[in-house]
C-alpha positions in Angstrom: 89.6 105.6 84.3 87.7 103.2 82.1 89.7 101.1 79.6 89.2 101.9 76.0 87.2 99.4 73.9 90.2 98.0 72.1 91.7 96.8 75.4 88.8 94.5 76.0 89.9 92.1 73.3 90.6 89.6 76.0 86.9 89.0 76.1 87.0 87.5 72.7 87.2 83.8 72.1 86.9 82.9 75.7 87.6 79.2 76.6 84.6 76.8 76.6 83.4 75.3 79.9 85.6 72.6 81.2 84.8 69.7 83.4 86.3 70.4 86.9 89.3 68.7 88.5 88.7 67.5 92.0 90.8 67.6 95.2 89.9 65.8 98.5 90.4 68.0 101.5 91.9 66.7 104.7 88.4 66.9 106.2 87.1 64.7 103.5 85.1 67.2 101.4 85.7 67.2 97.7 86.6 70.5 96.1 86.1 71.3 92.4 88.5 73.5 90.5 89.7 74.6 87.1 92.7 76.7 86.0 93.0 79.3 83.3 95.8 81.3 81.7 99.4 80.0 81.6 99.7 76.5 83.2 103.4 77.2 83.8 102.8 80.7 85.1 102.9 82.3 88.5 100.0 81.0 90.5 97.0 83.3 91.3 94.2 82.0 93.6 90.9 83.2 92.3 87.8 84.0 94.5 84.5 83.9 92.6 81.5 86.0 93.3 78.2 85.1 94.9 76.4 83.2 93.7 78.8 82.0 91.1 81.5 79.4 90.5 85.0 78.6 89.4 83.9 79.2 85.7 83.9 82.9 86.3 87.7 83.0 86.1 87.4 82.2 82.3 87.0 85.9 81.8 90.7 86.3 82.8 92.1 83.5 80.6 93.7 85.7 78.0 94.9 88.4 80.4 96.5 85.7 82.5 98.3 84.2 79.5 99.6 87.7 78.5 101.0 88.2 82.0 102.3 84.6 82.5 99.8 83.9 85.3 98.2 80.6 86.2 94.7 81.4 87.6 93.6 78.6 90.0 89.9 78.8 90.5 88.0 76.6 93.1 84.3 76.4 93.8 83.6 77.3 97.4 81.9 74.5 99.4 78.2 74.0 98.4 78.7 76.0 95.2 79.3 74.6 91.7 80.7 71.0 92.1 82.4 71.4 95.5 80.8 69.5 98.4 79.1 71.3 101.3 81.0 71.8 104.5 78.3 72.4 107.1 79.2 75.1 109.7 82.1 76.5 107.8 83.4 80.0 108.5 85.5 82.5 106.7 88.3 81.8 109.0 88.4 78.1 107.9 89.0 79.0 104.3 92.8 79.9 104.5 93.7 76.5 106.1 91.8 74.7 103.4 93.5 76.8 100.7 96.9 76.1 102.2 96.4 72.4 102.0 94.9 72.7 98.5 97.9 74.7 97.2 100.3 72.2 98.9 98.7 69.5 96.9 99.5 71.4 93.7 103.1 72.0 94.8 102.5 75.7 95.2 104.3 77.5 98.0 103.6 81.1 97.4 100.8 82.7 95.4 99.0 85.9 94.6 95.2 86.2 94.8 92.3 88.0 93.1 88.8 88.2 94.4 85.7 89.5 92.6 82.6 90.7 94.4 81.7 87.9 96.9 85.2 86.5 96.6 86.8 89.6 98.2 86.4 88.5 101.9 88.1 85.2 101.1 91.1 87.2 99.7 91.2 89.2 102.9 91.1 86.0 105.0 94.1 84.5 103.2 96.0 87.7 103.3 95.5 87.8 107.1 96.0 84.2 107.9 98.6 83.1 105.3 100.9 86.2 105.3 104.0 84.1 104.5 102.4 82.6 101.4 100.4 85.4 99.8 102.6 87.6 97.6 100.0 90.1 96.5 96.2 90.6 96.8 93.7 92.4 94.5 89.9 92.8 94.9 87.4 94.0 92.3 84.0 95.3 93.3 84.5 93.4 96.6 81.9 92.5 99.3 82.3 93.8 102.8 81.5 92.6 106.3 77.8 92.9 107.1 77.6 91.7 110.8 77.4 95.2 112.1 74.0 95.8 110.5 75.2 98.5 108.1 73.4 97.4 105.0 72.0 100.6 103.5 74.3 100.5 100.5 73.4 96.9 99.5 71.3 96.1 96.4 67.6 95.9 97.5 67.5 92.2 96.5 70.3 91.5 98.9 68.5 93.4 101.7 65.4 91.4 101.0 67.2 88.1 101.3 68.8 88.8 104.6 65.7 88.5 106.8 64.5 85.5 104.7 67.7 83.5 105.1 66.3 81.6 108.1 63.6 80.0 105.9 64.2 76.4 104.9 67.1 76.4 102.4 65.3 74.2 99.9 62.8 77.0 99.4 65.5 79.1 97.7 66.2 76.4 95.1 63.4 77.0 92.6 63.9 80.8 92.4 67.6 80.4 92.0 67.3 77.8 89.3 64.7 80.0 87.5 66.9 83.0 87.7 69.8 81.0 86.2 67.6 80.0 83.3 66.6 83.6 82.7 70.2 84.9 82.9 71.2 82.6 80.1 69.1 84.5 77.5 70.4 86.9 74.9 71.2 90.3 76.5 69.2 92.3 73.9 66.0 90.2 74.4 63.6 89.7 77.2 63.9 88.8 80.0 67.6 89.7 80.2 67.0 93.0 78.4 64.5 93.9 81.2 67.0 93.0 83.9 69.7 95.1 82.2 67.5 98.2 82.4 67.8 98.0 86.2 71.6 98.1 86.0 73.8 101.2 85.9 74.6 102.5 82.4 78.2 101.2 82.5 77.1 97.7 83.4 74.4 97.7 80.7 76.7 98.9 78.0 79.4 96.4 78.9 77.1 93.4 78.8 75.4 94.5 75.6 78.7 95.1 73.9 80.3 91.9 75.0 77.7 89.0 74.9 80.6 86.5 75.4 81.2 88.0 78.8 77.5 87.9 79.7 77.5 84.3 78.6 80.3 83.3 80.9 78.7 85.2 83.8 75.4 83.5 83.2 77.0 80.1 82.8 79.0 80.6 86.0 75.9 81.6 87.9 74.0 78.5 86.7 76.9 76.3 87.8 77.1 78.1 91.1 73.5 77.4 92.0 73.4 73.8 90.6 73.3 72.3 94.1 70.4 74.5 95.1 69.5 76.8 97.9 71.3 75.2 100.8 74.9 75.7 99.5 74.2 79.1 98.1 72.6 80.4 101.3 75.4 78.8 103.5 77.8 80.8 101.4 75.7 83.9 102.0 75.8 83.3 105.7 79.5 84.0 105.7 79.1 87.7 104.9 76.7 88.1 107.9 79.0 86.4 110.4 81.3 88.4 112.7 84.7 87.7 111.3 87.7 87.1 113.6 90.5 87.8 111.2 94.0 88.8 112.5 94.2 91.8 110.2 97.3 93.0 112.1 99.2 90.1 110.5 98.7 91.5 106.9 102.2 92.3 105.6 101.6 92.8 101.9 99.4 95.6 100.4 95.9 94.8 99.2 94.5 96.8 96.3 90.8 97.3 96.0 89.0 98.7 93.0 85.3 99.7 93.2 82.7 101.4 91.0 81.1 104.7 92.1 77.9 103.6 90.4 77.9 100.1 91.9 74.3 99.2 93.0 75.2 95.8 94.5 77.7 97.1 97.1 78.0 100.9 97.5 81.3 102.6 97.2 80.7 104.3 100.6 80.4 100.9 102.3 83.6 99.8 100.7 85.4 103.0 101.8 84.5 102.4 105.4 85.5 98.7 105.2 88.8 99.2 103.6 89.7 102.0 106.0 90.0 99.4 108.7 92.4 97.1 106.8 96.2 97.6 107.2 98.1 98.2 104.0 94.9 98.4 101.9 94.4 100.9 99.1 91.1 101.7 97.5 90.6 103.2 94.0 87.0 104.3 93.3 86.1 104.9 89.6 83.0 107.1 89.7 81.8 106.1 86.2 81.8 102.3 86.8 79.1 99.9 88.0 79.6 96.4 89.5 80.1 94.3 86.4 81.8 97.0 84.3 84.4 97.7 87.1 85.3 94.0 87.3 86.0 93.9 83.5 87.4 97.4 82.9 89.9 97.2 85.8 90.8 93.5 85.4 93.9 94.4 83.4 95.0 96.8 86.2 94.5 94.1 88.8 96.5 91.5 86.8 99.3 94.0 86.2 99.4 94.7 90.0 99.7 91.0 90.8 102.8 90.7 88.6 104.7 93.8 89.9 
């Protein structure tokens, strides 16, 4: 069920962009991060979408404060301001996050992933079961190594066979797309792009330009290092994951939109069916972006129960 308009007041007066904090990983790579919500609250590790950045979590700032949650949002390697880690895998992320949270003095934490951040939530749930207290995923990405890509957005399907091209070739179109996305939602070229989205996504972004601004800003930050980091992150979704799913001990809640054109609900149903202790709620009226906003309150509430 879609939240009523009044419940979206958390999108008003969103915090401005902040300079990142930095942490040096044991392997020597520098990781950029910011936090939102209540700095003294219960920690929630945030997984941003693709291609995006730590700034995306600003959308949850007010909800997190209401719930007494401290949202800790890192850039993944090669995205935003985090340094690249060549050859990284999904399985390497939990170890990095364990060391990162140790540096913050955080023993246990919940986690929330949006879109491309979903697999990283799953990896931590499987490989850090003693530290993860609860996991939530909104409009989450799925494993693509088995070749089942029919439910992906056409742009994603186009990129997959092109990913072996020199990564620098992707930099100009990504930077151009970031500039285009920064425009007003009711004016070209953004208005043209919105016409390709499901009605729920279009209505949400037109009614809440502040949210569209954060998404565009986070996208621009995510691609600031160019095509190499962005496409290395994309490679993760196409790898065959070796996650010990049998180790998952806490429930994982997934929410997905029935009108999602980025990742179809049917793909997510098949994916979640293979995850122990996972539950999927599909809202037939929601798209990709609208689901992430309209069900954000539900996800934050779940993480505090």
